[in-house]
N, C-alpha and C positions, 0 to 999 in steps of 0.2 A: 682619779678614782674611776678608772675604766676596768673592764672585766679581764683581768690578766690570766684567768683560768681558761677562758674560752678563746682568747685571741691574743694578738700582740700588735705592736706598732713598728715592726721591722720593715714593713712595706709602706713608705711614706705616701704613696699614691692612695692608700686606703683612707687617709685623712687629710692629705694636702695634695690634691690632684693636679699638680703643675704640668706633668707630661701629658696627661689626658686632656687637660684644657688646651694645651698647645696644639695637640692633634685636632681637636674640635675647631679651634680657630683656623687652622690650615685648611680644614674642610669647609670653611665659610659659615659655620654655625654662629659665630660672633666675630667681632673685629680683631680681637687679640688681647693679650695680657699686658698689664703694666710691668715695669721692670722690677717692682718690689711686691712682696706680699707682707701682710701685717698680722701680728699676734696681739691679743688682748690679755692683760693679766687677769687671771681668774680670781677676782676679789669676792669676798663674801659680802661686801658692802655695796648694795645697789646704789646708794648715794654717790659713792666714789666712781662707780662705773658710769653713771649718768652725767655727773658734773665734770669728771676729768678724762676718763678713758674714751668714752664715746666721742666727745668733741675732738680729742687728739686723733682718733681714727678718721673722723670726717676730714680734718685738716690734711692728713696724709693722703687719703683717697683723692681729695681734690687736687693736691699738689701733684699727684701721679697722673691726673687727667682721666681717671676712671669714670665711666658713666653708669656702672652697676657693680654690685659686689656679690660674690658667692662666698658664703660663710659656712664653716664646717667644724662645729664643736665636738669634743670628745666625751667629757664627763658631765654629770648633772649640773654642776655649778657653771661649767663652760656653756652649757645650753642656755642657762639664765643670762649669763654675761653677754653672750652673742646675741640673744634675743633683744636685750636692752640696747645694744649697739645697733642692731638692725632697725629698731624703731627710731633711733636718733638719725641714722643715715636717711631713712625714708622721709622723716619729717623735714629733712634738708635737701630733698630732691634726688637722692641716690637710691635707685631701686635695688632691692636685695632678694636673695634666695638663700634660705638656710637648708642645708642638707644635714640631717641629724637623726638621732635614735631615741631621744627623750620626748616623746609625743606630749605627755602631760605637761612638762615644764614649758615647752615652746608654745603650745596652744594657750596655756594659762597667761603667758606674757603677751599674747595677742599680736604676733608678727603678721605682716601682710602675706608672705608666701613661704611655705614650708614643704620640703620634699622629705617625707618620713620613710626611713628604712627600719624595719623591725629586726634590728641586729643588736648584738651586744655592744655596750658602750665601748668606743675606741676606734671603730672603723666606719664612720658615717658614710664614706664614699665607696664602700664595697669591701668584701672580704679580701684579706691580704693575698697578693699574687694572682688574683682573678681579674686580669686586665680587661677582658671583654665586659664583665659585669660592671667594673668601675667605669669604663667608658660609657656604657648604657645608662648608668645612674647619673653621671654628670650631664650627659646629653638630655636626659629626661628632665633633670632639674632646670637646666637652661631653657628648655622648652616651656616649662611651667613659669619661669620668670617672664618669658615673653608673652604668654597667653592667659595668665590668671586674670579673671574678670572682676574680682572684688577682694576686699580685705579679709584677713584670716582664712586664706585659701590654702588648704592642706591637700597634698596628693600623697597617697600611700603607695609605696613602691611594690611592684609585683614580685620582687626578688625575695628569696628565702635564705636564711643563714645555712651554712653547709654542715653544721654540727647535728648529728643524729640525736633525736629525742629532745632537742631544744633545751638541754640542761641549763644553759645560761639564763633562761628566763626565771627559773626558780631562785637563782642567786641574786638577781637584780630586780 
């Protein structure tokens, strides 16, 4: 349930920034990526997310040797699911940063660190095909991961969506 009228998911980097993160790792911003990335089923059951999916993601993240996680949800339910996973990872010693667009959902869930982009749902890591903006967003999110001083820390991105008149806001 992302905004298909204002955007698209044809540019993977706008929601799964693998190349951007690889570039930032090469620049020394962080040590590097694990060999795998993981998806979480968008379940409407918080119980299933908490008791099954979040522990499985923790198991996989640990097996991969990751020491932190960048999470990028697309739709409103994705934001809830990812927030629950982030809380589980954090409770088990894995720091997280969520890069997303559903401020109300993520803040309601009470995650430790959130980098908020006021964009239509679907492109939490930047508008499609705008590589420089995507790069800046991920860099700023990783900086927030490293520097946040307390729980429920939200940083609001300075970037604006490229659609004139912000028509997308009225639809969502």
